[in-house]
C-alpha positions in Angstrom: 84.5 134.6 117.7 87.4 136.9 118.3 87.3 138.1 114.7 83.6 139.0 115.0 84.2 141.1 118.1 87.1 142.9 116.5 85.1 143.5 113.3 82.2 144.8 115.4 84.5 147.2 117.3 86.0 148.5 114.0 82.5 149.1 112.5 81.5 151.0 115.7 84.6 153.2 115.6 84.2 153.9 111.9 80.5 154.9 112.5 81.7 157.3 115.2 84.3 158.9 113.0 81.8 159.4 110.2 79.3 160.9 112.6 81.9 163.3 114.0 83.0 164.3 110.6 79.4 165.1 109.5 78.9 167.2 112.6 82.1 169.1 112.1 81.1 169.9 108.5 77.8 171.3 109.7 79.5 173.9 111.9 80.0 176.2 108.9 76.3 176.4 108.1 74.8 176.4 111.6 73.7 179.8 112.7 71.7 182.8 111.6 72.0 184.1 108.1 70.5 187.5 107.0 69.3 186.9 103.4 68.1 189.1 100.5 66.1 188.1 97.4 65.6 191.5 95.7 63.3 190.2 93.0 61.0 188.3 95.5 57.5 189.6 96.2 57.1 192.2 98.9 57.4 190.6 102.4 59.6 187.7 101.2 62.6 189.7 99.9 64.4 190.0 103.3 64.7 187.9 106.4 66.8 185.3 108.2 67.7 181.7 107.6 68.1 180.1 111.0 70.0 176.8 110.7 70.5 174.4 113.7 71.7 170.8 114.2 69.5 168.3 116.0 70.8 164.8 116.7 73.3 165.1 113.9 70.8 166.3 111.3 70.2 169.9 110.0 67.0 171.7 110.9 65.9 175.2 110.3 63.4 178.0 109.7 63.1 181.0 107.5 62.0 184.1 109.4 60.6 187.0 107.4 61.0 190.6 108.4 57.5 190.7 109.8 58.4 187.8 112.2 56.5 185.0 110.4 58.4 181.7 110.3 58.3 178.7 108.0 60.1 175.4 108.6 62.7 174.5 106.1 62.5 171.0 104.5 65.2 168.6 103.0 68.1 170.6 104.4 71.6 169.4 103.2 75.0 170.9 103.4 77.9 169.1 101.5 81.0 170.3 99.8 80.2 174.0 100.5 76.7 173.8 99.0 73.6 174.5 101.1 70.3 173.2 99.8 66.8 173.3 101.3 63.2 173.9 100.4 60.0 175.3 101.9 56.3 175.7 101.2 55.0 179.2 100.6 51.4 179.6 99.7 51.2 175.8 98.9 54.0 176.1 96.4 57.4 174.3 96.9 60.3 176.7 96.7 63.9 175.4 96.7 67.1 177.2 97.7 70.6 176.2 96.5 73.6 178.4 97.5 77.4 178.2 97.7 78.8 179.0 101.1 82.1 181.0 101.1 83.1 181.7 104.7 80.4 183.9 106.2 78.7 184.6 102.8 76.3 182.7 100.8 75.2 183.2 97.1 72.9 181.2 95.0 69.4 180.9 93.6 65.8 180.4 94.8 63.8 178.2 92.4 60.1 179.3 92.2 57.3 178.5 89.9 57.8 182.0 88.4 61.5 181.2 87.7 64.9 181.4 89.5 65.7 184.4 91.7 69.2 185.3 93.0 69.7 185.0 96.8 72.6 186.4 98.9 73.1 185.9 102.6 75.6 186.9 105.3 76.1 185.0 108.6 75.4 187.1 111.6 75.6 184.5 114.4 
């Protein structure tokens, strides 16, 4: 019985350490990022990616310059790589970018082809 209690405590401690590590890793990506996709259609080429953390998971929206917001889907951040997706006009668009400090550089995959994206953290 004593072994079961010790094993349970060890598993609980390990889970807490893993959860703390994940939250610490998200600090780099959480915030507001001003982005540019120069080859995107008018209205979509500039705006903000607003990333937050809710209950240990990443959440976010993209806010276009006109103020319109769309929820981001499937947000991940691991080993300095940010990934997410969103639906624009019923089409799924995915973003993959490498984070380097307060800068981000990558590509937006659209049905029309890949487009380069850059972003800078402002908050």
